N, CA, C and O atoms as CSV, one atom per row, in Angstrom:
chain,resi,resn,atom,element,x,y,z
A,1,MET,N,N,-3.019,12.919,1.303
A,1,MET,CA,C,-1.578,13.109,1.176
A,1,MET,C,C,-1.142,12.600,-0.188
A,1,MET,O,O,-1.391,11.442,-0.522
A,2,LYS,N,N,-0.508,13.428,-0.962
A,2,LYS,CA,C,-0.009,13.046,-2.285
A,2,LYS,C,C,1.464,12.668,-2.159
A,2,LYS,O,O,2.164,13.119,-1.252
A,3,THR,N,N,1.916,11.833,-3.090
A,3,THR,CA,C,3.300,11.381,-3.091
A,3,THR,C,C,3.897,11.663,-4.458
A,3,THR,O,O,3.441,11.109,-5.458
A,4,ASN,N,N,4.914,12.519,-4.515
A,4,ASN,CA,C,5.610,12.843,-5.767
A,4,ASN,C,C,4.657,13.304,-6.872
A,4,ASN,O,O,4.866,12.978,-8.040
A,5,GLY,N,N,3.608,14.062,-6.514
A,5,GLY,CA,C,2.675,14.563,-7.505
A,5,GLY,C,C,1.765,13.506,-8.093
A,5,GLY,O,O,1.042,13.788,-9.049
A,6,LEU,N,N,1.776,12.309,-7.557
A,6,LEU,CA,C,0.934,11.219,-8.022
A,6,LEU,C,C,-0.275,11.108,-7.096
A,6,LEU,O,O,-0.465,11.946,-6.214
A,7,GLY,N,N,-1.084,10.079,-7.296
A,7,GLY,CA,C,-2.239,9.860,-6.434
A,7,GLY,C,C,-1.824,9.408,-5.047
A,7,GLY,O,O,-0.650,9.149,-4.783
A,8,THR,N,N,-2.809,9.320,-4.171
A,8,THR,CA,C,-2.534,8.890,-2.803
A,8,THR,C,C,-2.345,7.380,-2.734
A,8,THR,O,O,-2.806,6.645,-3.606
A,9,ILE,N,N,-1.671,6.935,-1.701
A,9,ILE,CA,C,-1.379,5.521,-1.494
A,9,ILE,C,C,-2.620,4.765,-1.025
A,9,ILE,O,O,-2.786,3.583,-1.326
A,10,GLY,N,N,-3.479,5.448,-0.295
A,10,GLY,CA,C,-4.695,4.819,0.215
A,10,GLY,C,C,-5.831,5.814,0.244
A,10,GLY,O,O,-5.695,6.953,-0.202
A,11,ASP,N,N,-6.961,5.363,0.780
A,11,ASP,CA,C,-8.139,6.229,0.849
A,11,ASP,C,C,-8.036,7.249,1.976
A,11,ASP,O,O,-8.411,8.411,1.820
A,12,ARG,N,N,-7.523,6.793,3.110
A,12,ARG,CA,C,-7.331,7.735,4.217
A,12,ARG,C,C,-6.342,7.164,5.227
A,12,ARG,O,O,-6.207,5.950,5.383
A,13,VAL,N,N,-5.663,8.071,5.900
A,13,VAL,CA,C,-4.748,7.693,6.975
A,13,VAL,C,C,-5.590,7.476,8.227
A,13,VAL,O,O,-6.350,8.356,8.630
A,14,VAL,N,N,-5.454,6.297,8.842
A,14,VAL,CA,C,-6.228,5.996,10.041
A,14,VAL,C,C,-5.385,6.073,11.314
A,14,VAL,O,O,-5.927,6.068,12.420
A,15,PHE,N,N,-4.058,6.144,11.159
A,15,PHE,CA,C,-3.155,6.307,12.294
A,15,PHE,C,C,-1.798,6.748,11.765
A,15,PHE,O,O,-1.363,6.319,10.696
A,16,GLU,N,N,-1.130,7.620,12.535
A,16,GLU,CA,C,0.227,8.020,12.171
A,16,GLU,C,C,0.970,8.488,13.406
A,16,GLU,O,O,0.420,9.181,14.263
A,17,ASN,N,N,2.244,8.089,13.479
A,17,ASN,CA,C,3.159,8.635,14.477
A,17,ASN,C,C,4.536,8.749,13.833
A,17,ASN,O,O,4.652,8.690,12.608
A,18,GLU,N,N,5.579,8.910,14.640
A,18,GLU,CA,C,6.909,9.122,14.067
A,18,GLU,C,C,7.494,7.854,13.442
A,18,GLU,O,O,8.485,7.943,12.717
A,19,ARG,N,N,6.920,6.689,13.694
A,19,ARG,CA,C,7.465,5.426,13.189
A,19,ARG,C,C,6.661,4.783,12.054
A,19,ARG,O,O,7.231,4.124,11.185
A,20,ILE,N,N,5.326,4.976,12.064
A,20,ILE,CA,C,4.497,4.330,11.057
A,20,ILE,C,C,3.388,5.266,10.572
A,20,ILE,O,O,3.027,6.235,11.241
A,21,ARG,N,N,2.860,4.946,9.390
A,21,ARG,CA,C,1.647,5.588,8.860
A,21,ARG,C,C,0.748,4.449,8.385
A,21,ARG,O,O,1.183,3.588,7.620
A,22,VAL,N,N,-0.502,4.444,8.837
A,22,VAL,CA,C,-1.433,3.362,8.520
A,22,VAL,C,C,-2.559,3.911,7.642
A,22,VAL,O,O,-3.235,4.876,7.998
A,23,TRP,N,N,-2.738,3.271,6.491
A,23,TRP,CA,C,-3.761,3.659,5.521
A,23,TRP,C,C,-4.858,2.608,5.466
A,23,TRP,O,O,-4.602,1.425,5.690
A,24,LEU,N,N,-6.080,3.037,5.167
A,24,LEU,CA,C,-7.152,2.136,4.775
A,24,LEU,C,C,-7.287,2.244,3.264
A,24,LEU,O,O,-7.354,3.343,2.714
A,25,VAL,N,N,-7.327,1.088,2.595
A,25,VAL,CA,C,-7.507,1.036,1.137
A,25,VAL,C,C,-8.800,0.278,0.868
A,25,VAL,O,O,-8.993,-0.830,1.369
A,26,GLU,N,N,-9.690,0.880,0.074
A,26,GLU,CA,C,-10.946,0.239,-0.310
A,26,GLU,C,C,-11.145,0.415,-1.812
A,26,GLU,O,O,-11.103,1.533,-2.326
A,27,LEU,N,N,-11.360,-0.693,-2.507
A,27,LEU,CA,C,-11.589,-0.657,-3.957
A,27,LEU,C,C,-12.840,-1.458,-4.275
A,27,LEU,O,O,-12.913,-2.647,-3.967
A,28,ASP,N,N,-13.818,-0.817,-4.888
A,28,ASP,CA,C,-15.019,-1.504,-5.329
A,28,ASP,C,C,-14.695,-2.361,-6.554
A,28,ASP,O,O,-13.668,-2.147,-7.199
A,29,PRO,N,N,-15.560,-3.331,-6.883
A,29,PRO,CA,C,-15.315,-4.159,-8.067
A,29,PRO,C,C,-15.101,-3.297,-9.318
A,29,PRO,O,O,-15.894,-2.400,-9.607
A,30,GLY,N,N,-14.022,-3.579,-10.052
A,30,GLY,CA,C,-13.699,-2.835,-11.269
A,30,GLY,C,C,-13.023,-1.501,-11.043
A,30,GLY,O,O,-12.578,-0.869,-12.001
A,31,GLN,N,N,-12.935,-1.052,-9.791
A,31,GLN,CA,C,-12.324,0.243,-9.497
A,31,GLN,C,C,-10.808,0.158,-9.638
A,31,GLN,O,O,-10.191,-0.852,-9.302
A,32,ILE,N,N,-10.223,1.247,-10.144
A,32,ILE,CA,C,-8.773,1.340,-10.298
A,32,ILE,C,C,-8.265,2.440,-9.366
A,32,ILE,O,O,-8.686,3.593,-9.454
A,33,GLN,N,N,-7.367,2.063,-8.485
A,33,GLN,CA,C,-6.738,3.037,-7.589
A,33,GLN,C,C,-5.799,3.903,-8.416
A,33,GLN,O,O,-5.118,3.405,-9.312
A,34,SER,N,N,-5.763,5.177,-8.122
A,34,SER,CA,C,-4.931,6.091,-8.901
A,34,SER,C,C,-3.459,5.682,-8.869
A,34,SER,O,O,-2.983,5.078,-7.908
A,35,ARG,N,N,-2.768,6.022,-9.927
A,35,ARG,CA,C,-1.329,5.755,-10.062
A,35,ARG,C,C,-0.614,6.415,-8.892
A,35,ARG,O,O,-0.849,7.583,-8.583
A,36,HIS,N,N,0.263,5.650,-8.247
A,36,HIS,CA,C,0.967,6.147,-7.060
A,36,HIS,C,C,2.306,5.427,-6.933
A,36,HIS,O,O,2.597,4.476,-7.659
A,37,ILE,N,N,3.107,5.909,-5.991
A,37,ILE,CA,C,4.403,5.275,-5.724
A,37,ILE,C,C,4.603,5.200,-4.217
A,37,ILE,O,O,4.178,6.083,-3.471
A,38,HIS,N,N,5.248,4.143,-3.793
A,38,HIS,CA,C,5.566,3.970,-2.372
A,38,HIS,C,C,7.016,4.400,-2.149
A,38,HIS,O,O,7.938,3.841,-2.743
A,39,ASP,N,N,7.202,5.391,-1.295
A,39,ASP,CA,C,8.540,5.877,-0.974
A,39,ASP,C,C,9.133,5.164,0.245
A,39,ASP,O,O,10.322,5.299,0.533
A,40,LEU,N,N,8.302,4.410,0.950
A,40,LEU,CA,C,8.722,3.734,2.176
A,40,LEU,C,C,8.413,2.238,2.073
A,40,LEU,O,O,7.495,1.849,1.351
A,41,PRO,N,N,9.170,1.390,2.791
A,41,PRO,CA,C,8.788,-0.019,2.867
A,41,PRO,C,C,7.431,-0.119,3.560
A,41,PRO,O,O,7.078,0.732,4.377
A,42,TYR,N,N,6.664,-1.178,3.222
A,42,TYR,CA,C,5.327,-1.255,3.789
A,42,TYR,C,C,4.828,-2.690,3.890
A,42,TYR,O,O,5.334,-3.600,3.234
A,43,LEU,N,N,3.821,-2.856,4.732
A,43,LEU,CA,C,3.109,-4.113,4.903
A,43,LEU,C,C,1.689,-3.922,4.399
A,43,LEU,O,O,1.101,-2.852,4.559
A,44,ILE,N,N,1.141,-4.970,3.787
A,44,ILE,CA,C,-0.272,-4.980,3.409
A,44,ILE,C,C,-0.936,-6.093,4.212
A,44,ILE,O,O,-0.476,-7.235,4.208
A,45,VAL,N,N,-2.023,-5.748,4.900
A,45,VAL,CA,C,-2.810,-6.728,5.635
A,45,VAL,C,C,-4.207,-6.740,5.014
A,45,VAL,O,O,-5.023,-5.875,5.333
A,46,PRO,N,N,-4.503,-7.706,4.131
A,46,PRO,CA,C,-5.818,-7.759,3.508
A,46,PRO,C,C,-6.916,-8.008,4.547
A,46,PRO,O,O,-6.766,-8.843,5.439
A,47,LEU,N,N,-8.004,-7.278,4.416
A,47,LEU,CA,C,-9.178,-7.482,5.261
A,47,LEU,C,C,-10.211,-8.349,4.553
A,47,LEU,O,O,-11.098,-8.915,5.192
A,48,THR,N,N,-10.094,-8.451,3.226
A,48,THR,CA,C,-10.976,-9.279,2.401
A,48,THR,C,C,-10.103,-10.055,1.421
A,48,THR,O,O,-8.915,-9.771,1.272
A,49,ASP,N,N,-10.698,-11.028,0.761
A,49,ASP,CA,C,-10.001,-11.652,-0.362
A,49,ASP,C,C,-9.697,-10.563,-1.384
A,49,ASP,O,O,-10.468,-9.616,-1.539
A,50,GLY,N,N,-8.585,-10.700,-2.072
A,50,GLY,CA,C,-8.212,-9.712,-3.075
A,50,GLY,C,C,-7.764,-10.361,-4.366
A,50,GLY,O,O,-6.808,-11.136,-4.385
A,51,GLN,N,N,-8.455,-10.043,-5.439
A,51,GLN,CA,C,-8.020,-10.433,-6.778
A,51,GLN,C,C,-7.826,-9.132,-7.543
A,51,GLN,O,O,-8.779,-8.515,-8.020
A,52,ASN,N,N,-6.571,-8.737,-7.643
A,52,ASN,CA,C,-6.231,-7.433,-8.205
A,52,ASN,C,C,-5.159,-7.573,-9.264
A,52,ASN,O,O,-4.514,-8.615,-9.383
A,53,ILE,N,N,-4.976,-6.514,-10.031
A,53,ILE,CA,C,-3.872,-6.429,-10.981
A,53,ILE,C,C,-3.118,-5.135,-10.705
A,53,ILE,O,O,-3.693,-4.047,-10.713
A,54,MET,N,N,-1.808,-5.278,-10.460
A,54,MET,CA,C,-0.931,-4.113,-10.332
A,54,MET,C,C,-0.365,-3.829,-11.719
A,54,MET,O,O,0.192,-4.724,-12.354
A,55,ARG,N,N,-0.501,-2.592,-12.195
A,55,ARG,CA,C,0.036,-2.194,-13.503
A,55,ARG,C,C,1.126,-1.156,-13.293
A,55,ARG,O,O,0.909,-0.120,-12.664
A,56,PHE,N,N,2.314,-1.458,-13.837
A,56,PHE,CA,C,3.479,-0.598,-13.670
A,56,PHE,C,C,3.722,0.233,-14.926
A,56,PHE,O,O,3.273,-0.123,-16.015
A,57,ASP,N,N,4.434,1.339,-14.762
A,57,ASP,CA,C,4.744,2.246,-15.876
A,57,ASP,C,C,5.521,1.563,-16.991
A,57,ASP,O,O,5.431,1.974,-18.148
A,58,ASP,N,N,6.288,0.521,-16.658
A,58,ASP,CA,C,7.092,-0.156,-17.684
A,58,ASP,C,C,6.291,-1.208,-18.458
A,58,ASP,O,O,6.851,-1.939,-19.276
A,59,GLY,N,N,4.973,-1.284,-18.200
A,59,GLY,CA,C,4.112,-2.209,-18.922
A,59,GLY,C,C,3.859,-3.526,-18.207
A,59,GLY,O,O,2.992,-4.295,-18.622
A,60,ARG,N,N,4.601,-3.799,-17.143
A,60,ARG,CA,C,4.380,-5.048,-16.403
A,60,ARG,C,C,3.009,-5.042,-15.742
A,60,ARG,O,O,2.505,-4.001,-15.320
A,61,GLU,N,N,2.419,-6.231,-15.662
A,61,GLU,CA,C,1.193,-6.440,-14.908
A,61,GLU,C,C,1.428,-7.605,-13.960
A,61,GLU,O,O,1.927,-8.655,-14.367
A,62,VAL,N,N,1.068,-7.420,-12.694
A,62,VAL,CA,C,1.234,-8.461,-11.690
A,62,VAL,C,C,-0.125,-8.740,-11.064
A,62,VAL,O,O,-0.743,-7.849,-10.481
A,63,LYS,N,N,-0.591,-9.989,-11.189
A,63,LYS,CA,C,-1.855,-10.380,-10.572
A,63,LYS,C,C,-1.613,-10.718,-9.114
A,63,LYS,O,O,-0.592,-11.310,-8.764
A,64,THR,N,N,-2.552,-10.341,-8.271
A,64,THR,CA,C,-2.460,-10.675,-6.855
A,64,THR,C,C,-3.641,-11.554,-6.473
A,64,THR,O,O,-4.724,-11.439,-7.046
A,65,ASP,N,N,-3.425,-12.421,-5.513
A,65,ASP,CA,C,-4.478,-13.257,-4.953
A,65,ASP,C,C,-4.267,-13.232,-3.444
A,65,ASP,O,O,-3.529,-14.051,-2.896
A,66,GLU,N,N,-4.913,-12.300,-2.790
A,66,GLU,CA,C,-4.667,-12.051,-1.370
A,66,GLU,C,C,-5.759,-12.672,-0.510
A,66,GLU,O,O,-6.914,-12.778,-0.922
A,67,LYS,N,N,-5.368,-13.079,0.692
A,67,LYS,CA,C,-6.282,-13.688,1.652
A,67,LYS,C,C,-6.286,-12.859,2.935
A,67,LYS,O,O,-5.243,-12.353,3.347
A,68,PRO,N,N,-7.442,-12.719,3.564
A,68,PRO,CA,C,-7.522,-11.930,4.792
A,68,PRO,C,C,-6.506,-12.389,5.836
A,68,PRO,O,O,-6.377,-13.580,6.117
A,69,GLY,N,N,-5.792,-11.425,6.401
A,69,GLY,CA,C,-4.837,-11.699,7.464
A,69,GLY,C,C,-3.477,-12.197,7.027
A,69,GLY,O,O,-2.566,-12.271,7.852
A,70,VAL,N,N,-3.303,-12.544,5.751
A,70,VAL,CA,C,-1.999,-13.016,5.263
A,70,VAL,C,C,-1.199,-11.776,4.867
A,70,VAL,O,O,-1.437,-11.177,3.818
A,71,THR,N,N,-0.259,-11.405,5.714
A,71,THR,CA,C,0.474,-10.153,5.559
A,71,THR,C,C,1.513,-10.249,4.449
A,71,THR,O,O,2.213,-11.253,4.317
A,72,LEU,N,N,1.599,-9.180,3.652
A,72,LEU,CA,C,2.558,-9.094,2.551
A,72,LEU,C,C,3.561,-7.981,2.846
A,72,LEU,O,O,3.180,-6.905,3.308
A,73,TRP,N,N,4.836,-8.238,2.580
A,73,TRP,CA,C,5.907,-7.242,2.747
A,73,TRP,C,C,6.291,-6.730,1.376
A,73,TRP,O,O,6.503,-7.514,0.451
A,74,ARG,N,N,6.382,-5.405,1.241
A,74,ARG,CA,C,6.791,-4.809,-0.035
A,74,ARG,C,C,7.806,-3.701,0.231
A,74,ARG,O,O,7.717,-2.970,1.218
A,75,MET,N,N,8.763,-3.601,-0.672
A,75,MET,CA,C,9.746,-2.516,-0.622
A,75,MET,C,C,9.260,-1.372,-1.506
A,75,MET,O,O,8.416,-1.579,-2.378
A,76,PRO,N,N,9.787,-0.162,-1.286
A,76,PRO,CA,C,9.428,0.954,-2.173
A,76,PRO,C,C,9.736,0.572,-3.612
A,76,PRO,O,O,10.611,-0.254,-3.873
A,77,GLY,N,N,9.014,1.174,-4.536
A,77,GLY,CA,C,9.241,0.757,-5.917
A,77,GLY,C,C,8.748,1.740,-6.940
A,77,GLY,O,O,8.689,2.946,-6.703
A,78,ALA,N,N,8.396,1.199,-8.083
A,78,ALA,CA,C,8.021,1.983,-9.256
A,78,ALA,C,C,6.556,2.417,-9.172
A,78,ALA,O,O,5.749,1.768,-8.506
A,79,PRO,N,N,6.219,3.516,-9.850
A,79,PRO,CA,C,4.816,3.936,-9.908
A,79,PRO,C,C,3.936,2.833,-10.485
A,79,PRO,O,O,4.328,2.125,-11.413
A,80,HIS,N,N,2.740,2.701,-9.918
A,80,HIS,CA,C,1.799,1.686,-10.380
A,80,HIS,C,C,0.386,2.076,-10.001
A,80,HIS,O,O,0.162,2.987,-9.204
A,81,GLU,N,N,-0.571,1.361,-10.595
A,81,GLU,CA,C,-1.964,1.487,-10.194
A,81,GLU,C,C,-2.447,0.090,-9.826
A,81,GLU,O,O,-1.815,-0.908,-10.172
A,82,LEU,N,N,-3.574,0.029,-9.122
A,82,LEU,CA,C,-4.117,-1.243,-8.678
A,82,LEU,C,C,-5.575,-1.321,-9.094
A,82,LEU,O,O,-6.361,-0.424,-8.790
A,83,GLU,N,N,-5.942,-2.407,-9.796
A,83,GLU,CA,C,-7.331,-2.601,-10.213
A,83,GLU,C,C,-7.918,-3.810,-9.501
A,83,GLU,O,O,-7.310,-4.880,-9.466
A,84,ASN,N,N,-9.104,-3.629,-8.935
A,84,ASN,CA,C,-9.839,-4.730,-8.327
A,84,ASN,C,C,-10.594,-5.453,-9.436
A,84,ASN,O,O,-11.556,-4.912,-9.982
A,85,VAL,N,N,-10.168,-6.671,-9.776
A,85,VAL,CA,C,-10.806,-7.420,-10.859
A,85,VAL,C,C,-11.801,-8.460,-10.329
A,85,VAL,O,O,-12.257,-9.325,-11.077
A,86,SER,N,N,-12.130,-8.371,-9.047
A,86,SER,CA,C,-13.093,-9.301,-8.457
A,86,SER,C,C,-14.511,-8.732,-8.546
A,86,SER,O,O,-14.727,-7.637,-9.066
A,87,SER,N,N,-15.461,-9.495,-8.031
A,87,SER,CA,C,-16.863,-9.050,-8.012
A,87,SER,C,C,-17.271,-8.537,-6.629
A,87,SER,O,O,-18.458,-8.352,-6.363
A,88,TRP,N,N,-16.298,-8.310,-5.754
A,88,TRP,CA,C,-16.570,-7.821,-4.401
A,88,TRP,C,C,-15.622,-6.680,-4.063
A,88,TRP,O,O,-14.615,-6.471,-4.740
A,89,GLN,N,N,-15.960,-5.943,-3.002
A,89,GLN,CA,C,-15.083,-4.854,-2.558
A,89,GLN,C,C,-13.821,-5.447,-1.938
A,89,GLN,O,O,-13.886,-6.390,-1.150
A,90,TYR,N,N,-12.685,-4.884,-2.302
A,90,TYR,CA,C,-11.393,-5.264,-1.721
A,90,TYR,C,C,-11.016,-4.211,-0.695
A,90,TYR,O,O,-11.128,-3.012,-0.948
A,91,ARG,N,N,-10.563,-4.675,0.476
A,91,ARG,CA,C,-10.136,-3.765,1.537
A,91,ARG,C,C,-8.844,-4.280,2.139
A,91,ARG,O,O,-8.657,-5.486,2.306
A,92,ASN,N,N,-7.948,-3.346,2.466
A,92,ASN,CA,C,-6.740,-3.717,3.190
A,92,ASN,C,C,-6.305,-2.588,4.103
A,92,ASN,O,O,-6.753,-1.447,3.986
A,93,ILE,N,N,-5.417,-2.945,5.014
A,93,ILE,CA,C,-4.700,-1.977,5.847
A,93,ILE,C,C,-3.271,-1.991,5.329
A,93,ILE,O,O,-2.651,-3.050,5.226
A,94,LEU,N,N,-2.749,-0.814,5.004
A,94,LEU,CA,C,-1.386,-0.673,4.502
A,94,LEU,C,C,-0.596,0.106,5.545
A,94,LEU,O,O,-0.983,1.209,5.931
A,95,VAL,N,N,0.508,-0.469,5.998
A,95,VAL,CA,C,1.331,0.129,7.051
A,95,VAL,C,C,2.684,0.522,6.472
A,95,VAL,O,O,3.488,-0.340,6.116
A,96,GLU,N,N,2.933,1.827,6.379
A,96,GLU,CA,C,4.241,2.318,5.921
A,96,GLU,C,C,5.176,2.405,7.121
A,96,GLU,O,O,4.784,2.882,8.186
A,97,LEU,N,N,6.416,1.943,6.946
A,97,LEU,CA,C,7.419,1.995,8.003
A,97,LEU,C,C,8.356,3.160,7.735
A,97,LEU,O,O,9.115,3.157,6.766
A,98,LYS,N,N,8.292,4.151,8.607
A,98,LYS,CA,C,9.144,5.330,8.447
A,98,LYS,C,C,10.553,5.010,8.931
A,98,LYS,O,O,10.746,4.108,9.747
A,99,GLU,N,N,11.524,5.742,8.430
A,99,GLU,CA,C,12.905,5.555,8.873
A,99,GLU,C,C,13.026,5.941,10.335
A,99,GLU,O,O,12.599,7.028,10.723
A,100,PRO,N,N,13.598,5.074,11.149
A,100,PRO,CA,C,13.782,5.463,12.556
A,100,PRO,C,C,14.847,6.537,12.670
A,100,PRO,O,O,15.792,6.586,11.883
A,101,GLU,N,N,14.677,7.393,13.660
A,101,GLU,CA,C,15.685,8.414,13.906
A,101,GLU,C,C,16.937,7.769,14.481
A,101,GLU,O,O,16.837,6.800,15.234
A,102,PRO,N,N,18.117,8.287,14.143
A,102,PRO,CA,C,19.345,7.709,14.681
A,102,PRO,C,C,19.374,7.796,16.204
A,102,PRO,O,O,18.914,8.771,16.797
A,103,VAL,N,N,19.922,6.760,16.816
A,103,VAL,CA,C,20.057,6.738,18.270
A,103,VAL,C,C,21.285,7.561,18.641
A,103,VAL,O,O,22.368,7.357,18.091
A,104,THR,N,N,21.114,8.474,19.559
A,104,THR,CA,C,22.240,9.300,20.009
A,104,THR,C,C,22.470,9.085,21.495
A,104,THR,O,O,21.586,8.592,22.196
A,105,GLY,N,N,23.613,9.439,21.966
A,105,GLY,CA,C,23.904,9.314,23.383
A,105,GLY,C,C,24.855,8.171,23.642
A,105,GLY,O,O,25.370,7.549,22.713
A,106,ALA,N,N,25.083,7.901,24.913
A,106,ALA,CA,C,26.030,6.877,25.325
A,106,ALA,C,C,25.465,5.483,25.063
A,106,ALA,O,O,24.254,5.266,25.119
A,107,ALA,N,N,26.356,4.558,24.780
A,107,ALA,CA,C,25.949,3.161,24.587
A,107,ALA,C,C,25.491,2.572,25.895
A,107,ALA,O,O,25.951,2.986,26.959
A,108,ALA,N,N,24.594,1.613,25.832
A,108,ALA,CA,C,24.060,0.988,27.056
A,108,ALA,C,C,25.044,0.046,27.670
A,108,ALA,O,O,24.756,-0.562,28.701
């Protein structure tokens, strides 16, 4: 699945329904994930330690130091790429939160 003509957010979708989309992300040492953008708010759940650099179109670089199971909340944002600067494979589960449909009908 491509987003705005950019690269994909993850390697593959492992679950999806009307409320969430769950991606698996795997980056080998030195690998750079293609430039992409998040259109939805999302959670990152690292499966391994992560030492990465996020590079944004405006020139900013943000280093990450992630620990397995320590969940990170992120809002949609600017296009960026992610580089694994560690000596091991980095893996995470990324959960996109889709907009809920409006509730219709009588109030409870």
